The first five atom37 places (N, CA, C, CB, O) and aatype in JSON, in Angstrom:
{
  "aatype": [12, 11, 3, 7, 1, 19, 19, 1, 0, 10, 7, 8, 7, 9, 19, 16, 7, 1, 1, 19, 19, 3, 7, 13, 0, 1, 1, 18, 5, 10, 15, 10, 10, 6, 7, 8, 7, 1, 3, 19, 18, 9, 7, 14, 2, 4, 15, 12, 16, 17, 7, 15, 19, 1, 10, 7, 2, 15, 19, 18, 9, 7, 14, 7, 4, 19, 10, 5, 15, 0, 8, 7, 1, 9, 6, 9, 7, 3, 8, 19, 12, 10, 7],
  "atom_mask": [
    [1, 1, 1, 1, 1],
    [1, 1, 1, 1, 1],
    [1, 1, 1, 1, 1],
    [1, 1, 1, 0, 1],
    [1, 1, 1, 1, 1],
    [1, 1, 1, 1, 1],
    [1, 1, 1, 1, 1],
    [1, 1, 1, 1, 1],
    [1, 1, 1, 1, 1],
    [1, 1, 1, 1, 1],
    [1, 1, 1, 0, 1],
    [1, 1, 1, 1, 1],
    [1, 1, 1, 0, 1],
    [1, 1, 1, 1, 1],
    [1, 1, 1, 1, 1],
    [1, 1, 1, 1, 1],
    [1, 1, 1, 0, 1],
    [1, 1, 1, 1, 1],
    [1, 1, 1, 1, 1],
    [1, 1, 1, 1, 1],
    [1, 1, 1, 1, 1],
    [1, 1, 1, 1, 1],
    [1, 1, 1, 0, 1],
    [1, 1, 1, 1, 1],
    [1, 1, 1, 1, 1],
    [1, 1, 1, 1, 1],
    [1, 1, 1, 1, 1],
    [1, 1, 1, 1, 1],
    [1, 1, 1, 1, 1],
    [1, 1, 1, 1, 1],
    [1, 1, 1, 1, 1],
    [1, 1, 1, 1, 1],
    [1, 1, 1, 1, 1],
    [1, 1, 1, 1, 1],
    [1, 1, 1, 0, 1],
    [1, 1, 1, 1, 1],
    [1, 1, 1, 0, 1],
    [1, 1, 1, 1, 1],
    [1, 1, 1, 1, 1],
    [1, 1, 1, 1, 1],
    [1, 1, 1, 1, 1],
    [1, 1, 1, 1, 1],
    [1, 1, 1, 0, 1],
    [1, 1, 1, 1, 1],
    [1, 1, 1, 1, 1],
    [1, 1, 1, 1, 1],
    [1, 1, 1, 1, 1],
    [1, 1, 1, 1, 1],
    [1, 1, 1, 1, 1],
    [1, 1, 1, 1, 1],
    [1, 1, 1, 0, 1],
    [1, 1, 1, 1, 1],
    [1, 1, 1, 1, 1],
    [1, 1, 1, 1, 1],
    [1, 1, 1, 1, 1],
    [1, 1, 1, 0, 1],
    [1, 1, 1, 1, 1],
    [1, 1, 1, 1, 1],
    [1, 1, 1, 1, 1],
    [1, 1, 1, 1, 1],
    [1, 1, 1, 1, 1],
    [1, 1, 1, 0, 1],
    [1, 1, 1, 1, 1],
    [1, 1, 1, 0, 1],
    [1, 1, 1, 1, 1],
    [1, 1, 1, 1, 1],
    [1, 1, 1, 1, 1],
    [1, 1, 1, 1, 1],
    [1, 1, 1, 1, 1],
    [1, 1, 1, 1, 1],
    [1, 1, 1, 1, 1],
    [1, 1, 1, 0, 1],
    [1, 1, 1, 1, 1],
    [1, 1, 1, 1, 1],
    [1, 1, 1, 1, 1],
    [1, 1, 1, 1, 1],
    [1, 1, 1, 0, 1],
    [1, 1, 1, 1, 1],
    [1, 1, 1, 1, 1],
    [1, 1, 1, 1, 1],
    [1, 1, 1, 1, 1],
    [1, 1, 1, 1, 1],
    [1, 1, 1, 0, 1]
  ],
  "atom_positions": [
    [[22.21, -28.43, -16.84], [22.43, -27.38, -17.46], [20.92, -26.65, -17.69], [23.24, -27.76, -18.71], [20.92, -25.45, -17.95]],
    [[19.68, -27.36, -17.59], [18.42, -27.24, -18.25], [18.03, -26.49, -16.68], [17.53, -28.87, -18.95], [17.29, -25.51, -16.75]],
    [[18.49, -26.92, -15.31], [18.19, -26.22, -14.47], [18.66, -24.39, -14.29], [18.59, -27.08, -13.57], [18.09, -23.36, -13.93]],
    [[19.48, -24.64, -14.58], [20.13, -23.06, -14.78], [19.49, -22.27, -15.33], [0.0, 0.0, 0.0], [19.47, -21.1, -14.95]],
    [[18.59, -22.83, -16.71], [18.15, -21.82, -17.53], [16.7, -21.75, -16.78], [18.2, -22.17, -19.24], [16.18, -20.65, -16.57]],
    [[16.19, -22.75, -16.45], [14.96, -22.82, -15.61], [14.8, -21.49, -14.52], [15.04, -24.28, -14.76], [13.89, -20.65, -14.58]],
    [[15.72, -21.51, -13.69], [16.33, -20.68, -12.73], [16.17, -19.32, -13.28], [17.79, -21.04, -12.45], [15.15, -18.72, -12.93]],
    [[16.89, -18.79, -14.0], [17.7, -17.86, -14.97], [15.65, -17.59, -15.45], [19.38, -18.86, -16.51], [15.26, -16.68, -14.71]],
    [[14.94, -17.89, -16.0], [13.78, -17.85, -16.5], [12.75, -17.41, -15.35], [13.52, -19.14, -17.12], [11.97, -16.46, -15.38]],
    [[12.94, -18.22, -14.5], [12.04, -18.05, -12.94], [12.7, -16.57, -12.39], [12.45, -19.65, -11.52], [12.11, -15.58, -12.81]],
    [[13.29, -16.46, -11.95], [14.04, -15.03, -11.71], [13.67, -14.37, -12.62], [0.0, 0.0, 0.0], [12.74, -13.74, -12.12]],
    [[13.78, -13.97, -14.02], [13.55, -12.87, -14.89], [11.88, -12.88, -14.64], [14.17, -13.12, -16.59], [11.27, -11.82, -14.78]],
    [[11.26, -13.95, -14.31], [9.67, -13.21, -14.75], [9.21, -12.84, -13.02], [0.0, 0.0, 0.0], [8.22, -12.15, -12.77]],
    [[9.9, -13.28, -12.21], [9.7, -12.81, -10.87], [10.05, -11.07, -10.79], [10.73, -13.78, -9.86], [9.29, -10.22, -10.32]],
    [[11.21, -10.87, -11.3], [11.13, -9.31, -11.67], [10.66, -8.52, -12.47], [11.9, -8.92, -11.84], [10.64, -7.31, -12.25]],
    [[10.24, -9.02, -13.47], [9.37, -8.68, -14.23], [7.84, -8.2, -13.54], [9.36, -9.78, -15.1], [7.29, -7.1, -13.61]],
    [[7.42, -9.35, -12.93], [6.23, -9.09, -12.2], [6.17, -8.31, -11.33], [0.0, 0.0, 0.0], [5.12, -7.73, -11.06]],
    [[7.34, -8.11, -10.66], [7.54, -6.93, -9.5], [7.36, -5.94, -10.28], [8.95, -6.76, -8.65], [6.25, -5.4, -10.26]],
    [[8.39, -5.43, -11.17], [7.92, -4.66, -11.86], [6.41, -4.12, -12.71], [8.64, -4.9, -12.33], [6.23, -2.94, -13.0]],
    [[5.95, -4.63, -12.85], [4.48, -4.68, -13.17], [3.47, -4.55, -12.11], [4.21, -5.88, -13.77], [2.39, -4.02, -12.4]],
    [[3.69, -4.98, -10.84], [3.05, -4.73, -9.38], [3.26, -3.09, -9.12], [3.94, -5.75, -8.04], [2.37, -2.24, -9.08]],
    [[4.56, -2.92, -8.99], [4.82, -1.74, -8.69], [4.62, -0.57, -9.62], [5.92, -1.8, -8.35], [4.39, 0.53, -9.13]],
    [[4.7, -0.77, -11.19], [3.75, 0.3, -11.79], [2.54, 0.62, -11.37], [0.0, 0.0, 0.0], [2.28, 1.78, -11.04]],
    [[1.55, -0.45, -11.31], [0.37, -0.46, -10.81], [-0.25, 0.11, -9.25], [0.2, -1.67, -10.98], [-1.41, 0.45, -9.02]],
    [[0.98, 0.08, -8.24], [0.88, 0.2, -7.41], [1.27, 2.25, -7.13], [1.58, -1.04, -6.94], [0.76, 3.12, -6.42]],
    [[2.18, 2.23, -7.95], [2.9, 3.69, -8.62], [1.66, 4.97, -9.24], [4.0, 3.09, -10.26], [1.62, 6.19, -9.05]],
    [[0.93, 4.21, -9.89], [-0.64, 4.42, -10.76], [-1.72, 5.16, -9.67], [-1.45, 2.59, -11.32], [-2.04, 6.33, -9.5]],
    [[-2.14, 3.9, -9.01], [-3.22, 3.98, -7.84], [-2.32, 5.02, -6.59], [-3.65, 2.07, -7.15], [-3.24, 5.59, -6.0]],
    [[-1.28, 5.38, -6.1], [-0.94, 6.14, -5.5], [-0.87, 7.63, -5.69], [-0.18, 5.71, -5.33], [-1.02, 8.51, -4.84]],
    [[-0.63, 7.74, -6.96], [-0.52, 9.27, -7.49], [-2.18, 9.6, -7.81], [0.63, 9.44, -9.11], [-2.56, 10.77, -7.72]],
    [[-3.13, 8.52, -8.19], [-4.23, 8.61, -8.11], [-5.27, 9.41, -7.18], [-4.31, 7.69, -8.12], [-6.17, 10.2, -7.44]],
    [[-4.74, 8.83, -5.89], [-5.14, 9.28, -4.65], [-4.79, 10.82, -3.85], [-4.65, 8.28, -3.93], [-5.16, 11.34, -2.8]],
    [[-3.97, 11.18, -4.87], [-3.45, 12.73, -4.7], [-4.2, 13.72, -4.78], [-2.59, 13.11, -5.55], [-4.68, 13.49, -5.89]],
    [[-4.6, 14.5, -4.51], [-5.47, 15.93, -4.98], [-4.76, 15.97, -6.43], [-5.16, 17.64, -3.86], [-5.5, 15.61, -7.34]],
    [[-3.57, 16.31, -6.77], [-3.15, 16.71, -8.18], [-1.47, 16.46, -7.51], [0.0, 0.0, 0.0], [-0.92, 16.37, -6.42]],
    [[-1.16, 16.42, -8.91], [0.56, 15.99, -9.19], [1.26, 16.54, -10.44], [0.74, 14.31, -9.4], [0.54, 16.89, -11.38]],
    [[2.47, 16.64, -10.55], [3.13, 16.7, -11.78], [3.71, 15.7, -12.24], [0.0, 0.0, 0.0], [3.48, 14.55, -11.88]],
    [[4.63, 16.08, -13.19], [6.07, 15.16, -13.33], [6.83, 14.61, -12.59], [6.93, 15.63, -13.75], [7.17, 15.2, -11.57]],
    [[7.27, 13.4, -12.86], [8.54, 12.96, -12.41], [7.98, 12.84, -10.93], [9.92, 14.01, -12.72], [8.75, 13.44, -10.19]],
    [[7.05, 12.35, -10.33], [6.84, 12.18, -8.9], [7.19, 10.32, -8.58], [5.02, 12.75, -8.53], [6.88, 9.23, -9.05]],
    [[7.92, 10.82, -7.61], [8.14, 9.2, -6.9], [7.88, 9.25, -5.23], [10.02, 8.58, -7.16], [8.47, 9.96, -4.43]],
    [[6.81, 8.27, -4.97], [6.87, 8.09, -3.74], [6.82, 6.65, -3.28], [5.93, 8.83, -3.23], [6.12, 5.67, -3.55]],
    [[8.05, 6.96, -2.32], [8.82, 5.45, -1.74], [7.66, 4.66, -0.87], [0.0, 0.0, 0.0], [6.57, 5.02, -0.43]],
    [[8.42, 3.37, -0.81], [7.43, 2.59, -0.07], [6.76, 2.98, 1.32], [8.03, 1.44, 0.14], [7.29, 3.93, 1.89]],
    [[5.69, 2.41, 1.94], [5.59, 2.85, 3.46], [5.18, 3.78, 4.01], [6.45, 2.94, 3.96], [4.97, 3.86, 5.22]],
    [[4.92, 5.04, 2.8], [4.7, 6.44, 3.05], [3.41, 6.3, 3.79], [4.64, 7.39, 1.71], [3.03, 5.13, 3.82]],
    [[2.42, 7.37, 4.58], [1.37, 7.72, 4.61], [1.07, 9.02, 4.68], [0.95, 7.17, 5.32], [1.93, 9.8, 5.09]],
    [[0.05, 9.39, 4.38], [-0.05, 10.92, 4.13], [-1.83, 10.65, 4.25], [0.78, 11.66, 2.32], [-2.46, 9.59, 4.32]],
    [[-2.36, 12.21, 4.23], [-3.63, 12.06, 4.09], [-3.93, 12.65, 2.76], [-4.36, 12.61, 5.18], [-3.98, 13.84, 2.44]],
    [[-4.2, 11.05, 1.69], [-3.85, 11.82, 0.2], [-4.46, 12.46, -0.11], [-3.73, 11.33, -0.89], [-3.86, 13.31, -0.77]],
    [[-5.95, 12.71, -0.02], [-6.75, 13.34, -0.41], [-6.39, 15.01, -0.73], [0.0, 0.0, 0.0], [-6.82, 15.75, -1.62]],
    [[-5.25, 15.29, 0.58], [-5.71, 16.85, 0.52], [-3.73, 16.74, 0.05], [-6.61, 17.98, 2.51], [-3.04, 17.67, 0.48]],
    [[-3.27, 16.02, -0.49], [-1.91, 16.67, -0.86], [-1.6, 17.16, -2.5], [-0.79, 15.53, -0.44], [-2.06, 16.45, -3.4]],
    [[-1.0, 18.1, -2.76], [-0.69, 18.51, -4.27], [0.69, 18.42, -4.01], [-1.23, 20.05, -4.91], [1.19, 18.77, -2.94]],
    [[1.5, 17.82, -5.25], [2.79, 17.98, -5.5], [2.88, 18.21, -6.52], [3.52, 17.2, -5.27], [2.0, 18.01, -7.36]],
    [[4.73, 19.06, -6.85], [4.56, 19.89, -8.03], [5.66, 18.7, -9.24], [0.0, 0.0, 0.0], [5.54, 17.48, -9.27]],
    [[6.26, 19.21, -9.75], [7.25, 18.4, -10.85], [8.25, 18.11, -9.7], [7.99, 19.4, -12.39], [8.52, 18.7, -8.66]],
    [[8.7, 16.97, -10.27], [10.04, 16.03, -9.83], [10.2, 16.43, -8.5], [11.54, 16.28, -10.7], [10.92, 17.35, -8.12]],
    [[9.59, 15.8, -7.91], [9.12, 15.29, -6.04], [9.67, 14.07, -5.84], [7.27, 15.02, -5.58], [9.57, 13.14, -6.65]],
    [[10.4, 14.01, -4.51], [11.02, 12.74, -4.63], [10.47, 12.7, -2.81], [13.01, 12.65, -5.25], [10.76, 13.6, -2.02]],
    [[9.71, 11.58, -2.48], [9.07, 11.24, -1.38], [9.98, 10.19, -0.9], [7.66, 10.85, -1.59], [9.95, 9.11, -1.48]],
    [[10.53, 10.32, -0.22], [11.51, 9.09, 0.51], [10.37, 7.72, 1.37], [0.0, 0.0, 0.0], [9.28, 7.91, 1.91]],
    [[11.02, 6.57, 1.23], [10.56, 5.54, 1.8], [9.88, 5.98, 3.59], [11.89, 4.45, 1.68], [10.55, 6.73, 4.3]],
    [[8.77, 5.5, 4.02], [8.46, 5.51, 5.35], [8.37, 7.17, 5.68], [0.0, 0.0, 0.0], [8.59, 7.43, 6.86]],
    [[8.02, 8.53, 4.66], [7.93, 9.42, 4.87], [6.27, 9.64, 5.42], [8.51, 9.98, 3.83], [5.38, 8.87, 5.04]],
    [[5.96, 10.93, 6.48], [4.7, 10.7, 6.81], [4.02, 12.27, 6.33], [4.59, 10.2, 8.5], [4.44, 13.28, 6.88]],
    [[3.25, 12.33, 5.56], [2.48, 13.47, 5.73], [1.13, 13.91, 6.1], [2.57, 13.86, 4.91], [0.33, 13.68, 5.19]],
    [[0.66, 14.42, 7.05], [-0.45, 14.57, 7.65], [-1.04, 15.9, 7.76], [-0.31, 14.08, 8.75], [-0.32, 16.89, 7.93]],
    [[-2.37, 15.98, 7.66], [-2.51, 17.42, 7.91], [-4.15, 17.23, 8.17], [-1.95, 18.55, 6.52], [-4.96, 16.9, 7.31]],
    [[-4.4, 17.48, 9.42], [-6.02, 17.57, 10.05], [-6.88, 18.29, 9.62], [-6.2, 17.95, 11.27], [-8.07, 17.97, 9.69]],
    [[-6.29, 19.87, 8.87], [-6.78, 20.69, 8.59], [-6.13, 21.47, 7.32], [-6.94, 21.21, 9.65], [-5.06, 22.06, 7.48]],
    [[-6.68, 21.47, 6.28], [-6.21, 22.34, 5.26], [-5.53, 20.98, 4.36], [0.0, 0.0, 0.0], [-5.72, 19.77, 4.45]],
    [[-4.57, 21.9, 3.39], [-4.05, 20.95, 2.24], [-2.74, 21.18, 2.23], [-4.61, 21.15, 0.78], [-2.28, 22.31, 2.39]],
    [[-2.02, 20.08, 2.04], [-0.36, 20.25, 1.95], [0.25, 20.38, 0.54], [0.39, 18.94, 2.59], [0.57, 19.39, -0.12]],
    [[0.37, 21.47, 0.16], [1.39, 21.79, -1.25], [2.9, 21.59, -0.7], [1.21, 23.65, -1.96], [3.42, 22.01, 0.34]],
    [[3.41, 20.82, -1.75], [5.25, 20.97, -2.12], [4.96, 21.14, -3.35], [6.52, 19.6, -1.87], [4.0, 20.69, -3.98]],
    [[6.17, 22.07, -3.84], [6.16, 22.38, -4.87], [7.15, 21.99, -6.13], [0.0, 0.0, 0.0], [7.15, 20.76, -6.15]],
    [[7.91, 22.43, -7.08], [8.71, 21.93, -7.9], [10.3, 21.56, -7.21], [8.68, 22.94, -9.02], [10.94, 22.41, -6.6]],
    [[10.78, 20.24, -7.42], [11.91, 20.3, -7.28], [12.36, 20.13, -5.62], [12.25, 21.49, -7.98], [13.34, 20.63, -5.05]],
    [[11.32, 19.26, -5.06], [11.53, 19.09, -3.55], [12.07, 17.54, -3.61], [9.98, 19.35, -2.53], [11.83, 16.75, -4.52]],
    [[12.92, 17.26, -2.36], [12.97, 15.57, -1.79], [13.35, 15.71, -0.25], [14.34, 14.45, -2.68], [14.26, 16.21, 0.41]],
    [[12.21, 15.0, -0.05], [11.77, 14.93, 1.3], [12.11, 13.33, 1.94], [10.1, 15.33, 1.3], [11.77, 12.4, 1.22]],
    [[12.63, 13.06, 3.01], [13.34, 11.71, 3.26], [14.64, 11.07, 2.95], [0.0, 0.0, 0.0], [14.86, 9.92, 3.33]]
  ]
}
């Protein structure tokens, strides 16, 4: 009985720790962008020229999406879903 509680507590700690790490990673990604609006989601394994990307409000960029610009800026407006 005690083992089950320990395993549940350990699992809860792992899930909570993962959420904290994901939150920091998300804030770090957003800080690299030139600008962004509210409700922006960037999936894992995305590749961007971070400093030249501006995102509007309610933007979803799916996992593995690539946004690259050799010259100029990439601007994505409001209510856009990529990937």
